[in-house]
C-alpha positions as CSV (number, residue, x, y, z in Angstrom):
1,X,116.7,69.3,64.8
2,X,114.0,67.9,62.7
3,X,111.0,69.8,61.5
4,X,108.7,66.8,61.7
5,X,109.5,66.0,65.3
6,X,111.3,63.1,66.9
7,X,112.4,60.4,64.6
8,X,110.1,57.5,64.0
9,X,111.1,54.0,65.2
10,X,109.8,50.8,63.9
11,X,107.2,49.1,66.0
12,X,108.4,46.6,68.6
13,X,106.9,44.6,71.4
14,X,107.4,47.4,73.9
15,X,106.6,50.5,71.8
16,X,104.1,51.2,69.1
17,X,105.2,52.2,65.6
18,X,105.7,55.8,64.3
19,X,102.6,58.0,64.7
20,X,100.6,55.3,66.6
21,X,99.3,56.0,70.0
22,X,99.2,53.4,72.7
23,X,95.9,51.6,72.7
24,X,93.7,52.3,75.8
25,X,91.2,49.9,77.0
26,X,87.7,51.3,77.5
27,X,86.8,51.6,81.2
28,X,83.3,53.1,80.7
29,X,81.6,49.7,80.1
30,X,81.4,48.8,83.8
31,X,80.2,52.2,84.8
32,X,77.5,52.2,82.1
33,X,76.4,48.7,83.1
34,X,76.2,49.8,86.8
35,X,74.2,52.9,85.8
36,X,71.7,50.9,83.8
37,X,71.3,48.3,86.6
38,X,70.7,51.1,89.1
39,X,68.1,52.7,86.9
40,X,66.3,49.3,86.5
41,X,66.3,48.7,90.2
42,X,65.0,52.2,90.9
43,X,62.2,51.7,88.4
44,X,61.3,48.4,90.0
45,X,61.3,49.9,93.5
46,X,59.1,52.7,92.2
47,X,56.6,50.2,90.7
48,X,56.5,48.0,93.8
49,X,56.4,50.7,96.4
50,X,54.9,53.9,95.0
51,X,52.4,52.5,92.5
52,X,50.1,50.7,95.1
53,X,49.7,54.0,96.9
54,X,49.1,56.2,93.9
55,X,47.1,53.9,91.6
56,X,43.9,53.7,93.7
57,X,43.8,57.5,93.9
58,X,44.3,57.9,90.2
59,X,41.7,55.3,89.4
60,X,39.1,56.9,91.7
61,X,39.8,60.4,90.4
62,X,39.4,59.2,86.8
63,X,36.2,57.3,87.6
64,X,34.8,60.4,89.3
65,X,35.5,62.6,86.3
66,X,34.1,60.0,83.9
67,X,30.9,59.7,85.9
68,X,30.6,63.5,86.0
69,X,31.0,63.8,82.3
70,X,28.5,61.0,81.7
71,X,26.0,62.7,84.0
72,X,26.1,65.8,81.9
73,X,25.8,63.8,78.7
74,X,22.9,61.7,79.9
75,X,20.3,63.5,77.7
76,X,22.3,63.4,74.5
77,X,23.4,59.8,75.0
78,X,19.9,58.6,75.8
79,X,18.6,60.2,72.5
80,X,21.4,58.6,70.6
81,X,20.7,55.2,72.2
82,X,17.0,55.4,71.3
83,X,17.9,56.3,67.7
84,X,20.4,53.4,67.5
85,X,18.0,50.9,68.9
86,X,15.2,52.0,66.6
87,X,17.5,51.8,63.6
88,X,18.7,48.4,64.6
89,X,15.1,47.1,65.0
90,X,14.3,48.6,61.6
91,X,17.3,47.0,60.0
92,X,16.6,43.5,61.5
93,X,12.9,43.6,60.3
94,X,13.9,44.9,56.8
95,X,16.6,42.2,56.4
96,X,14.2,39.5,57.6
97,X,11.5,40.5,55.1
98,X,13.9,41.0,52.1
99,X,15.7,37.7,52.6
100,X,12.7,35.7,53.9
101,X,14.8,34.3,56.8
102,X,13.5,33.9,60.3
103,X,15.1,36.2,63.0
104,X,17.3,34.2,65.3
105,X,16.4,33.9,68.9
106,X,19.8,35.2,70.0
107,X,19.3,38.4,68.0
108,X,15.8,38.9,69.5
109,X,17.2,38.4,73.0
110,X,20.0,40.9,72.4
111,X,17.7,43.4,70.9
112,X,15.1,43.0,73.7
113,X,17.9,43.5,76.3
114,X,19.1,46.6,74.4
115,X,15.5,47.9,74.3
116,X,15.0,47.4,78.0
117,X,18.2,49.1,78.9
118,X,17.5,52.0,76.6
119,X,14.0,52.3,78.0
120,X,15.4,52.3,81.6
121,X,17.9,55.0,80.6
122,X,15.2,57.1,79.0
123,X,12.8,56.7,82.0
124,X,15.6,57.2,84.6
125,X,14.7,60.8,85.5
126,X,11.2,59.7,86.3
127,X,12.2,56.5,88.1
128,X,15.2,58.0,90.0
129,X,13.5,59.1,93.2
130,X,11.5,55.9,93.5
131,X,14.6,53.7,93.0
132,X,16.6,55.6,95.5
133,X,13.8,55.4,98.0
134,X,13.3,51.7,97.5
135,X,17.0,51.0,97.9
136,X,17.1,53.2,101.0
137,X,19.5,55.8,99.7
138,X,18.5,59.4,100.2
139,X,19.2,61.8,97.5
140,X,19.2,65.5,98.3
141,X,16.8,67.4,96.0
142,X,18.4,69.7,93.5
143,X,18.2,73.4,94.3
144,X,15.9,75.4,92.0
145,X,17.6,77.0,89.0
146,X,17.4,80.7,89.1
């Protein structure tokens, strides 16, 4: 009896050589391809079927939270807007005087629109009840703070 094991034979057409195992063909390729295709189809079905039902709810919830945050930040943002518009007017006038160039009409139009919008935002607490009354929307008065 040999210590090494069975004797080695030379490779032939029917048997591999000494110490070589028979080659096995990978069979996992088809299974992996099927799994990937199934995952892609499931994702497509989710996008087509579930997304139209969930997307409007998510968008409305997000819009509501953004509006609530902006409502609380109204005072600070209005003050910041006033400061930005005043600085922009100052910069435009200063650049016009130092360079001697005429201010373009498009710049004036944009700055007038920004000024009007900022003035509307600043005066909104005063105008709010009149605007809602003119539009026909009734707004409940805020309860007094205690």
